[in-house]
ZAMARGU-4260 file (C-alpha; in steps of 0.2 Angstrom, whole numbers, plus 5000, padded with zeros to 4 digits):
<rodrens>
0) 5000/5000/5000 | 5007/5017/4995 | 5008/5033/5006 | 4994/5041/4995 | 4982/5025/4998
5) 4986/5024/5016 | 4983/5043/5019 | 4967/5043/5009 | 4960/5028/5019 | 4964/5037/5035
10) 4956/5053/5029 | 4940/5044/5023 | 4939/5035/5040 | 4941/5051/5050 | 4928/5060/5039
15) 4916/5046/5041 | 4918/5046/5060 | 4916/5065/5061 | 4900/5064/5049 | 4892/5051/5061
20) 4896/5060/5077 | 4886/5076/5071 | 4897/5087/5082 | 4902/5098/5068 | 4893/5104/5053
25) 4894/5093/5038 | 4900/5107/5026 | 4914/5111/5038 | 4919/5093/5039 | 4918/5091/5020
30) 4929/5107/5016 | 4941/5102/5029 | 4943/5085/5021 | 4944/5093/5004 | 4959/5104/5009
35) 4967/5090/5019 | 4967/5079/5003 | 4975/5093/4993 | 4988/5095/5007 | 4992/5077/5005
40) 4994/5079/4986 | 4979/5067/4983 | 4973/5079/4969 | 4980/5094/4960 | 4975/5112/4964
45) 4964/5112/4948 | 4954/5098/4954 | 4951/5105/4972 | 4935/5114/4967 | 4930/5104/4952
50) 4916/5095/4961 | 4906/5111/4962 | 4906/5112/4942 | 4900/5093/4942 | 4884/5090/4933
55) 4878/5081/4948 | 4880/5096/4959 | 4872/5108/4946 | 4857/5096/4944 | 4854/5095/4963
60) 4854/5114/4964 | 4841/5115/4950 | 4830/5102/4958 | 4831/5111/4975 | 4825/5127/4966
65) 4811/5118/4958 | 4805/5110/4974 | 4803/5127/4982 | 4790/5131/4968 | 4781/5114/4969
70) 4780/5115/4988 | 4770/5131/4987 | 4757/5123/4975 | 4751/5113/4991 | 4745/5098/4980
75) 4746/5087/4996 | 4733/5099/5004 | 4720/5093/4992 | 4724/5075/4996 | 4722/5079/5015
80) 4705/5087/5011 | 4700/5071/5002 | 4705/5060/5017 | 4695/5071/5029 | 4679/5069/5018
85) 4682/5050/5015 | 4681/5036/5027 | 4696/5024/5025 | 4705/5013/5037 | 4721/5019/5045
90) 4731/5007/5035 | 4723/5013/5019 | 4726/5031/5024 | 4745/5027/5028 | 4747/5018/5012
95) 4740/5031/5001 | 4749/5046/5009 | 4765/5035/5009 | 4762/5031/4991 | 4760/5049/4986
100) 4776/5054/4996 | 4785/5040/4987 | 4779/5045/4970 | 4784/5064/4972 | 4801/5058/4979
105) 4804/5049/4962 | 4806/5067/4954 | 4814/5077/4968 | 4826/5074/4983 | 4820/5064/4998
110) 4820/5079/5010 | 4810/5090/4998 | 4797/5076/4996 | 4795/5073/5015 | 4794/5092/5018
115) 4780/5094/5005 | 4770/5079/5012 | 4773/5083/5031 | 4760/5098/5033 | 4746/5088/5025
120) 4751/5072/5035 | 4749/5082/5051 | 4732/5089/5046 | 4726/5072/5042 | 4732/5065/5059
125) 4723/5079/5068 | 4707/5078/5057 | 4705/5059/5058 | 4712/5056/5075 | 4726/5045/5068
130) 4741/5045/5079 | 4756/5054/5072 | 4767/5039/5076 | 4757/5029/5063 | 4760/5042/5049
135) 4776/5051/5051 | 4788/5037/5050 | 4780/5028/5035 | 4780/5045/5026 | 4799/5047/5030
140) 4802/5029/5024 | 4792/5031/5008 | 4802/5047/5003 | 4818/5037/5005 | 4810/5022/4995
145) 4804/5033/4981 | 4821/5041/4979 | 4828/5024/4973 | 4817/5023/4957 | 4824/5037/4946
150) 4841/5045/4942 | 4835/5062/4950 | 4827/5054/4965 | 4842/5057/4976 | 4859/5064/4974
155) 4866/5046/4978 | 4859/5040/4961 | 4867/5054/4951 | 4884/5051/4959 | 4883/5033/4955
160) 4878/5037/4937 | 4893/5049/4937 | 4904/5035/4942 | 4897/5024/4928 | 4900/5037/4916
165) 4918/5039/4921 | 4920/5020/4920 | 4911/5016/4903 | 4907/5033/4895 | 4888/5031/4897
170) 4879/5034/4913 | 4862/5027/4918 | 4846/5033/4910 | 4832/5042/4920 | 4823/5026/4924
175) 4836/5013/4924 | 4835/5012/4943 | 4816/5008/4942 | 4819/4990/4937 | 4825/4987/4955
180) 4818/5003/4964 | 4800/5002/4959 | 4796/4985/4965 | 4807/4988/4981 | 4798/5004/4984
185) 4781/4997/4982 | 4784/4982/4993 | 4792/4993/5006 | 4777/5006/5006 | 4764/4992/5008
190) 4774/4983/5022 | 4777/4999/5032 | 4758/5004/5030 | 4754/4986/5037 | 4766/4987/5051
195) 4763/5005/5057 | 4746/5002/5065 | 4752/4986/5073 | 4768/4993/5080 | 4760/5010/5085
200) 4742/5005/5090 | 4728/5018/5092 | 4725/5014/5110 | 4734/5005/5124 | 4718/5003/5134
205) 4701/5009/5134 | 4705/5024/5145 | 4718/5032/5133 | 4714/5040/5117 | 4724/5037/5101
210) 4735/5052/5103 | 4740/5048/5120 | 4746/5031/5115 | 4762/5039/5109 | 4774/5044/5123
215) 4773/5063/5128 | 4786/5074/5120 | 4800/5079/5132 | 4803/5097/5134 | 4817/5107/5141
220) 4814/5125/5148 | 4819/5137/5161 | 4806/5142/5173 | 4804/5153/5188 | 4801/5147/5206
225) 4787/5159/5213 | 4785/5163/5231 | 4774/5150/5239 | 4779/5136/5227 | 4779/5118/5234
230) 4796/5117/5226 | 4804/5128/5238 | 4814/5119/5251 | 4815/5103/5240 | 4832/5096/5235
235) 4836/5094/5217 | 4838/5075/5219 | 4820/5074/5225 | 4812/5083/5210 | 4811/5068/5198
240) 4801/5057/5211 | 4791/5071/5218 | 4787/5082/5203 | 4792/5071/5188 | 4805/5085/5184
245) 4823/5081/5178 | 4833/5096/5184 | 4849/5102/5175 | 4854/5119/5181 | 4849/5130/5196
250) 4852/5149/5194 | 4850/5161/5209 | 4853/5180/5207 | 4859/5177/5189 | 4873/5165/5195
255) 4874/5146/5194 | 4872/5137/5210 | 4884/5123/5211 | 4884/5107/5221 | 4877/5089/5221
260) 4859/5087/5218 | 4857/5080/5236 | 4864/5096/5243 | 4856/5109/5232 | 4840/5116/5239
265) 4827/5126/5229 | 4823/5144/5235 | 4810/5157/5230 | 4814/5167/5214 | 4827/5154/5208
270) 4827/5149/5189 | 4827/5131/5186 | 4832/5123/5169 | 4823/5106/5169 | 4816/5093/5157
275) 4799/5085/5158 | 4784/5080/5148 | 4773/5094/5142 | 4759/5088/5154 | 4770/5090/5169
280) 4775/5108/5165 | 4757/5112/5161 | 4751/5105/5178 | 4765/5114/5187 | 4761/5131/5179
285) 4742/5129/5182 | 4745/5126/5201 | 4757/5141/5202 | 4772/5129/5206 | 4783/5133/5191
290) 4780/5148/5180 | 4787/5155/5164 | 4798/5170/5165 | 4789/5187/5163 | 4787/5195/5147
295) 4789/5214/5146 | 4782/5219/5130 | 4765/5210/5127 | 4751/5202/5137 | 4751/5183/5137
300) 4733/5183/5130 | 4739/5193/5115 | 4752/5180/5110 | 4751/5164/5099 | 4761/5148/5103
305) 4768/5138/5088 | 4779/5122/5087 | 4792/5122/5073 | 4805/5109/5068 | 4823/5114/5063
310) 4825/5108/5045 | 4842/5102/5038 | 4843/5118/5028 | 4839/5129/5042 | 4851/5143/5047
315) 4848/5139/5065 | 4858/5123/5064 | 4873/5124/5076 | 4866/5141/5083 | 4864/5144/5102
320) 4847/5151/5108 | 4854/5167/5114 | 4861/5171/5097 | 4844/5169/5087 | 4842/5187/5081
325) 4828/5181/5069 | 4817/5179/5084 | 4822/5192/5096 | 4821/5206/5083 | 4803/5202/5081
330) 4799/5199/5100 | 4797/5181/5097 | 4802/5170/5112 | 4809/5152/5112 | 4799/5145/5127
335) 4804/5127/5127 | 4815/5115/5116 | 4813/5097/5113 | 4831/5091/5109 | 4839/5076/5101
340) 4856/5079/5109 | 4858/5072/5127 | 4871/5086/5131 | 4862/5099/5141 | 4875/5112/5149
345) 4873/5130/5155 | 4857/5139/5154 | 4843/5138/5142 | 4850/5152/5131 | 4866/5142/5129
350) 4858/5127/5122 | 4864/5123/5104 | 4851/5118/5090 | 4853/5103/5078 | 4842/5096/5065
355) 4826/5089/5071 | 4825/5099/5087 | 4808/5106/5090 | 4805/5124/5096 | 4790/5131/5105
360) 4789/5149/5100 | 4778/5163/5108 | 4774/5179/5100 | 4762/5188/5087 | 4756/5176/5074
365) 4763/5186/5059 | 4780/5189/5068 | 4782/5170/5071 | 4777/5166/5053 | 4790/5178/5046
370) 4804/5172/5057 | 4801/5154/5053 | 4801/5158/5034 | 4817/5168/5036 | 4826/5154/5046
375) 4818/5140/5036 | 4810/5130/5050 | 4794/5121/5047 | 4779/5125/5058 | 4770/5109/5065
380) 4753/5117/5065 | 4741/5109/5054 | 4733/5123/5044 | 4721/5120/5029 | 4729/5123/5012
385) 4724/5138/5002 | 4714/5136/4986 | 4724/5132/4971 | 4721/5142/4955 | 4721/5135/4938
390) 4738/5142/4935 | 4745/5133/4950 | 4747/5118/4939 | 4758/5126/4927 | 4774/5123/4937
395) 4770/5104/4937 | 4768/5104/4918 | 4784/5113/4916 | 4793/5101/4927 | 4785/5086/4919
400) 4792/5093/4902 | 4810/5093/4910 | 4807/5075/4916 | 4801/5069/4899 | 4816/5078/4890
405) 4828/5069/4902 | 4819/5052/4900 | 4820/5052/4881 | 4838/5058/4882 | 4834/5073/4872
410) 4846/5083/4884 | 4856/5079/4899 | 4847/5082/4916 | 4857/5097/4921 | 4852/5106/4904
415) 4834/5100/4905 | 4831/5106/4923 | 4840/5122/4919 | 4827/5125/4906 | 4814/5122/4919
420) 4821/5134/4931 | 4822/5147/4918 | 4804/5145/4913 | 4798/5146/4931 | 4808/5162/4933
425) 4801/5170/4917 | 4783/5166/4922 | 4787/5173/4940 | 4785/5157/4949 | 4803/5158/4955
430) 4813/5172/4962 | 4830/5165/4959 | 4839/5178/4970 | 4828/5173/4985 | 4827/5155/4980
435) 4846/5154/4980 | 4847/5161/4997 | 4835/5148/5003 | 4844/5133/4996 | 4851/5119/5007
440) 4869/5125/5005 | 4877/5113/5018 | 4872/5098/5007 | 4877/5106/4991 | 4894/5111/4998
445) 4896/5094/5005 | 4893/5086/4988 | 4905/5097/4979 | 4918/5095/4992 | 4917/5076/4992
450) 4918/5073/4973 | 4936/5076/4972 | 4939/5065/4987 | 4929/5051/4979 | 4938/5053/4963
455) 4955/5051/4972 | 4948/5034/4979 | 4949/5028/4960 | 4964/5038/4954 | 4976/5033/4968
460) 4972/5014/4967 | 4964/5014/4984 | 4948/5006/4977 | 4958/4992/4969 | 4967/4989/4986
465) 4950/4988/4995 | 4942/4977/4981 | 4957/4965/4982 | 4956/4964/5001 | 4938/4960/5000
470) 4940/4948/4985 | 4952/4938/4996 | 4939/4935/5009 | 4925/4930/4997 | 4924/4922/4980
475) 4921/4934/4965 | 4918/4920/4952 | 4900/4921/4955 | 4894/4940/4953 | 4880/4938/4965
480) 4892/4936/4979 | 4901/4952/4975 | 4885/4962/4972 | 4878/4955/4989 | 4893/4961/4998
485) 4893/4978/4990 | 4875/4980/4994 | 4878/4974/5012 | 4892/4987/5014 | 4882/5001/5007
490) 4868/4997/5019 | 4880/4995/5033 | 4887/5013/5031 | 4871/5023/5027 | 4864/5023/5045
495) 4879/5032/5051 | 4883/5044/5036 | 4872/5053/5023 | 4868/5043/5007 | 4878/5054/4996
500) 4894/5051/5005 | 4891/5032/5004 | 4889/5033/4985 | 4905/5044/4983 | 4915/5031/4994
505) 4907/5015/4988 | 4906/5019/4969 | 4924/5017/4965 | 4926/5002/4976 | 4911/4994/4967
510) 4919/4998/4950 | 4936/4990/4956 | 4926/4975/4963 | 4918/4972/4947 | 4935/4973/4937
515) 4943/4961/4949 | 4929/4948/4945 | 4930/4953/4926 | 4912/4959/4926 | 4902/4974/4921
520) 4901/4987/4935 | 4882/4991/4932 | 4875/4978/4944 | 4887/4983/4957 | 4883/5002/4955
525) 4865/4999/4956 | 4868/4990/4972 | 4877/5005/4979 | 4863/5017/4974 | 4850/5006/4982
530) 4860/5002/4998 | 4864/5020/5001 | 4845/5025/5002 | 4839/5009/5011 | 4841/5018/5028
535) 4828/5013/5040 | 4837/5007/5056 | 4842/5023/5065 | 4835/5041/5067 | 4852/5049/5063
540) 4857/5041/5046 | 4846/5052/5035 | 4839/5069/5039 | 4821/5063/5035 | 4822/5050/5050
545) 4830/5063/5061 | 4815/5075/5058 | 4803/5060/5060 | 4810/5056/5077 | 4807/5073/5084
550) 4790/5077/5076 | 4783/5059/5079 | 4790/5057/5097 | 4798/5041/5092 | 4811/5031/5102
555) 4827/5024/5095 | 4820/5007/5097 | 4805/5012/5086 | 4816/5013/5071 | 4823/4996/5075
560) 4806/4988/5076 | 4799/4996/5060 | 4815/4997/5051 | 4822/4979/5054 | 4809/4970/5044
565) 4809/4983/5030 | 4828/4982/5029 | 4828/4963/5028 | 4815/4962/5015 | 4822/4977/5005
570) 4840/4968/5005 | 4833/4952/4999 | 4821/4959/4986 | 4835/4971/4979 | 4847/4957/4977
575) 4834/4946/4968 | 4830/4961/4956 | 4848/4965/4952 | 4851/4946/4948 | 4835/4946/4937
580) 4838/4963/4928 | 4857/4967/4929 | 4867/4951/4929
</rodrens>
């Protein structure tokens, strides 16, 4: 093994670990890795930023711009209205909503499809009294499954096609992925719709309603101890048993009170940073035991309260609550926070936001709406959709024209969707300047930065070294064995890092693997594309699952219960279909 190969392997391993830890922003990790690769002479100066000119990155940007227009059309709102009027079983509602989410995911990225489907899904949940836990996870899984059907369904497919182009001179066509992806998506959506009502039943007994069958969401907030509160005189160690509160920080006269929970005693006018179910905080507030901090500018009766989730593209990711000028400038207060991170340090204002966190905002309705639009967070209130005009269908027709041009190979995807973006801008459906500011830039930067690193896996011979090492463990005489291994490795990686990174790292290895066995790389690359998107076991492998966990109040074990059977079925079916159509 050469120095270049060893250094590249160490660099890739370090980046995969940093991606999986989620302690640093993905674009920062990607740019750091890109510059480290240049410092190690893995590619030339001319190649450092070549990834940003890749047709893959250009097409992803175009699709994200188009999604912003299609999302405003509120097509899913009409579907929600239909369910409210009709009388279907929970399984039928889940299957239809999931099928619709999976269908639109064929033509746009996974997160875009999930974001479009989510508001209508929440509305259906509220109107039909279907527990959110029966709907949110299936929608997330369906968006992932739909993405494996077409070239533009997910960036991973475009990256795999790019690797095939470099290896053979011709990439995959728009629906080449459908031979495997469509049956897998169909079976997966049906299986998930059947499992969800059984794994997350309507009622746990006759006394509990469907909504309360799901575990209450845990909130973190900083509250004031008023005079006369029954908390006064209690030790912090007693709060979990006596009041169902998990204390984190005690503040007195604007200073931290240090000591062990057994020795710290609550006093009047203290501020307590604590974690509990929403029902606990509501009960303590009603009884005057634990009160919100006083607001100076508005009466409580004049204020609205809205829950909103931090989206992957949000400008709030990585920010601390005290630095959120987008809210403070509009007199909007962050009252409580439901966090994914177990690290709770300092005061409430010091908490750092990550993808999937849910905020409780208090302020005037218009101020909250403006702030959420600016910072790109998604409100979880289930508002009925506005009426669609006849012209609202024009963006879908224009987008369909771009899809047809790509499907019939009249032009390449980047050219076709550039035409769609231009048409939408000329017809005033798209303000390009504003839309560019609203793009999910961390994902775009990560893609552009990782492409040269992925190319180095092939040019340095690292892929051949890995393929030879794996080939010494399994026989490559039968291509099914090699494809099964590549699919397994891709599915093994994707719960820990994003699917685009899996595609970038695994594609050159798959090509080298095929060359070692003297076989066509196409089947191996299809396995990489499918495996990179079959991410159902954890809430942190894909942003859709991260959002679903927060919005649906799922536990980690819920993803294992629902995702394990889907993963096993998807693996076996994918392998069978690759054997039938690509080997």
